[in-house]
Residue frames relative to the residue before (quaternion, step in Angstrom):
aa qw qx qy qz dx dy dz
M 1.0000 0.0000 0.0000 0.0000 0.00 0.00 0.00
S 0.4782 -0.7045 0.4180 0.3168 3.60 1.18 0.33
G 0.6937 -0.5012 0.2834 0.4326 3.58 1.04 0.66
W 0.5137 0.6224 -0.4367 0.3976 3.59 1.24 0.10
R 0.2393 -0.7464 0.6012 0.1551 3.54 -1.22 0.60
I 0.2350 -0.7641 0.5889 0.1187 3.56 -0.99 0.86
W 0.0804 -0.7928 0.6037 0.0225 3.56 -0.85 0.99
L 0.2183 -0.7618 0.5969 0.1254 3.57 -0.88 0.97
Q 0.3494 -0.6960 0.5848 0.2270 3.55 -0.89 0.93
D 0.7537 -0.4149 0.2518 0.4431 3.62 -1.27 0.13
Q 0.6963 0.4848 -0.2979 0.4376 3.60 0.74 -1.03
P 0.6734 0.4679 -0.3266 0.4701 3.65 0.82 -0.78
A 0.6218 0.5393 -0.3500 0.4472 3.60 1.02 -0.70
H 0.6534 0.4989 -0.3100 0.4776 3.60 0.98 -0.82
T 0.6366 0.5224 -0.3224 0.4667 3.58 1.04 -0.78
M 0.6368 0.5184 -0.3305 0.4653 3.59 0.99 -0.77
V 0.6232 0.5207 -0.3402 0.4741 3.61 1.02 -0.72
A 0.6549 0.5103 -0.3139 0.4606 3.59 0.94 -0.87
I 0.6436 0.5093 -0.3197 0.4735 3.59 0.98 -0.81
S 0.6610 0.5210 -0.3176 0.4368 3.60 0.90 -0.89
K 0.6659 0.4958 -0.3020 0.4686 3.58 1.06 -0.70
A 0.7379 0.4414 -0.2232 0.4592 3.58 1.09 -0.72
D 0.8299 0.0170 0.0758 0.5525 3.59 0.94 -0.86
D 0.3098 -0.7917 0.5022 0.1581 3.56 -0.21 1.30
I 0.6634 0.5116 -0.3139 0.4468 3.59 0.94 -0.86
L 0.6568 0.4951 -0.3135 0.4745 3.57 0.94 -0.86
F 0.6233 0.5399 -0.3405 0.4518 3.58 0.99 -0.81
A 0.6609 0.4981 -0.3078 0.4694 3.60 0.93 -0.87
L 0.6502 0.5222 -0.3139 0.4538 3.59 0.98 -0.82
V 0.6737 0.4834 -0.2938 0.4755 3.58 0.91 -0.92
T 0.6361 0.5284 -0.3255 0.4585 3.59 0.97 -0.84
A 0.6631 0.4970 -0.3019 0.4713 3.58 0.93 -0.90
S 0.6443 0.5226 -0.3244 0.4544 3.59 0.98 -0.80
L 0.6439 0.5148 -0.3208 0.4664 3.59 1.01 -0.79
V 0.6656 0.5128 -0.3044 0.4487 3.56 0.91 -0.92
L 0.7130 0.4772 -0.2562 0.4454 3.58 1.04 -0.79
L 0.4440 0.6590 -0.4865 0.3632 3.61 1.22 0.06
D 0.2551 0.7593 -0.5671 0.1917 3.58 -0.63 1.08
D 0.6377 -0.5569 0.3834 0.3691 3.57 -1.25 -0.15
Q 0.4310 0.7301 -0.4539 0.2743 3.61 1.21 0.12
A 0.7669 0.3736 -0.1987 0.4826 3.59 0.85 -0.95
G 0.4926 -0.6644 0.4363 0.3543 3.60 1.17 -0.34
T 0.7666 0.2005 -0.1547 0.5900 3.58 1.23 -0.19
P 0.5622 -0.2531 -0.7868 0.0296 1.55 -1.73 1.74
V 0.6145 0.5673 -0.3469 0.4245 3.59 1.25 -0.01
D 0.1941 0.7436 -0.6288 0.1180 3.54 -0.91 0.95
E 0.7747 -0.3672 0.2228 0.4641 3.58 -1.15 -0.34
W 0.6488 0.5184 -0.3276 0.4505 3.61 1.23 -0.25
G 0.2488 -0.7632 0.5778 0.1475 3.56 -0.81 0.99
D 0.3560 0.7240 -0.5306 0.2601 3.57 -0.50 1.13
L 0.6125 -0.5148 0.4360 0.4121 3.52 -1.37 -0.03
R 0.1148 0.7840 -0.6073 0.0575 3.55 -1.05 0.68
N 0.4366 -0.6776 0.5309 0.2614 3.53 -1.26 0.48
V 0.0938 -0.7853 0.6119 0.0085 3.54 -1.04 0.87
V 0.2897 -0.7170 0.6045 0.1914 3.57 -1.01 0.83
L 0.1916 -0.8095 0.5506 0.0690 3.56 -0.58 1.19
A 0.7586 -0.0533 0.0592 0.6466 3.57 1.22 -0.58
P 0.7077 -0.4609 0.2894 0.4506 3.63 -1.15 0.28
S 0.7894 0.2940 -0.1580 0.5152 3.60 1.04 -0.68
V 0.7075 0.4205 -0.2471 0.5114 3.61 1.26 0.09
T 0.0128 0.7725 -0.6347 0.0184 3.55 -0.86 1.02
A 0.1831 -0.7794 0.5912 0.0976 3.55 -1.22 0.49
E 0.2538 -0.6886 0.6483 0.2028 3.51 -1.29 0.48
V 0.0308 -0.8233 0.5656 -0.0358 3.55 -0.59 1.15
F 0.2423 -0.7181 0.6296 0.1711 3.51 -1.28 0.54
V 0.1881 -0.8010 0.5644 0.0669 3.52 -0.63 1.17
N 0.0644 -0.7737 0.6299 0.0200 3.55 -0.86 0.99
P 0.2194 -0.8257 0.5026 0.1319 3.61 0.01 1.25
D 0.5966 0.5768 -0.3707 0.4171 3.60 1.11 -0.55
E 0.7536 0.3478 -0.1834 0.5268 3.56 0.98 -0.87
R 0.3185 -0.7630 0.4861 0.2830 3.58 1.34 -0.23
T 0.4821 0.6273 -0.4577 0.4056 3.52 0.87 1.08
I 0.1540 -0.7339 0.6529 0.1065 3.51 -1.30 0.53
D 0.1462 -0.7792 0.6062 0.0630 3.56 -0.65 1.14
V 0.2226 -0.7453 0.6150 0.1292 3.56 -0.73 1.08
V 0.1243 -0.8478 0.5150 0.0252 3.57 -0.24 1.29
R 0.7917 0.0609 -0.0393 0.6066 3.59 1.22 -0.38
L 0.0561 -0.7727 0.6321 0.0134 3.54 -1.01 0.88
V 0.1032 -0.8001 0.5905 0.0226 3.57 -0.71 1.09
W 0.0428 -0.7849 0.6177 -0.0249 3.54 -0.75 1.14
L 0.1442 -0.7751 0.6121 0.0617 3.54 -0.84 1.03
P 0.2463 -0.7965 0.5329 0.1449 3.60 -0.01 1.26
G 0.7979 0.2876 -0.2228 0.4806 3.55 -0.97 0.87
F 0.4881 0.6903 -0.4194 0.3308 3.58 1.27 -0.23
D 0.7720 0.3495 -0.1787 0.4999 3.59 0.96 -0.84
N 0.5183 0.6221 -0.4352 0.3937 3.61 1.19 0.32
């Protein structure tokens, strides 16, 4: 993860639990996408610290706050649309 840390706020953590109970494959995909957020590609992490939206899977998006100084990513909102990718 290039030294970045990912933090899930309460709502995203609850959403991840719901995804894990409903769809193991989607849960693995979203988890992998979160882990791979880093500064290599420039998106969603770059030198600017701000809120941005990230697509983690076809049916899951996240609102993240990037703090490049602390090398942290706070996931403040996770939106899952069940049935969207079926």
